[in-house]
C-alpha positions in Angstrom: 105.1 112.9 87.7 103.4 114.3 90.8 100.2 116.4 90.5 100.0 119.7 92.5 96.9 121.7 93.3 96.9 125.5 93.1 94.2 128.0 93.9 93.5 131.1 91.9 91.4 133.8 93.7 89.3 134.5 90.6 89.2 131.1 88.7 89.3 128.6 91.6 91.5 125.5 91.9 93.5 123.7 89.2 96.1 120.9 89.0 99.5 121.0 87.4 101.8 118.1 86.8 105.5 119.0 87.2 108.7 117.6 88.6 109.3 117.9 92.3 112.4 120.1 91.7 110.4 122.7 89.7 107.4 123.2 92.0 107.2 126.3 94.1 104.7 128.1 96.4 102.9 129.7 93.5 102.2 129.2 89.8 100.4 131.2 87.1 96.8 130.3 86.5 96.2 128.8 83.1 93.0 130.7 82.6 93.7 134.3 83.8 97.6 134.0 84.0 97.5 135.6 87.6 99.6 134.1 90.4 97.9 131.2 92.2 98.9 129.9 95.6 99.8 126.2 96.1 97.3 124.2 98.1 98.9 121.4 100.2 96.8 118.2 99.8 97.3 114.7 101.1 99.2 112.4 98.7 97.2 110.2 96.4 98.1 106.8 97.7 96.9 103.5 96.4 93.9 102.1 98.2 94.6 99.5 100.9 93.2 96.0 100.8 89.9 95.9 102.7 91.2 93.7 105.6 94.2 96.0 106.1 91.9 99.1 106.0 89.5 97.5 108.5 92.4 96.6 110.8 93.8 100.1 110.7 90.3 101.7 111.3 89.8 99.3 114.3 93.2 100.2 115.7 92.5 103.9 115.3 89.1 103.7 117.0 90.4 101.7 119.9 92.9 104.4 120.8 90.0 106.7 121.8 87.0 104.4 122.3 88.1 100.9 123.3 85.5 98.2 122.7 84.2 96.3 125.7 84.6 92.5 125.2 81.6 90.6 126.5 82.4 87.1 125.3 85.3 85.0 124.0 85.6 84.8 120.2 87.6 82.6 117.9 88.7 79.0 118.2 90.5 77.3 121.0 94.2 76.7 120.6 95.1 73.0 120.5 96.5 71.7 123.7 100.0 70.2 123.2 101.1 67.5 125.7 104.7 67.2 126.5 106.1 63.8 127.4 108.6 65.2 129.9 107.8 68.0 132.4 109.3 71.3 131.5 111.5 71.4 134.6 113.5 68.3 133.6 116.8 69.1 131.9 117.9 67.1 128.9 
C-alpha cells in the first residue's frame, strides 16, 4: 500500500499508508486531529544498479556540459576481411 506524506501546521509532517482510491488533498493529524495538507513527494523507487545509475548521470550531465574527448578509449574492433568485394552481386 502506498505511503503518503501530510504536513500539519502545528505538529509537522507525518506519513499515512492508505489505498490510492481513499487518499485526498487533506487528512487529520494523528496527534492534534486538525486538518493537515498533503505534501507531494517523489515516489520511492527501487535503487538502480550502479552501472545504470552512472550511465544515466553521465547522460544527464552531457546534455548541459558535454565532455571534451582528448584521446580514443576502448579496444579496436576486429577487422573482418571479405573474400569478394561488396559491389559483386551473388
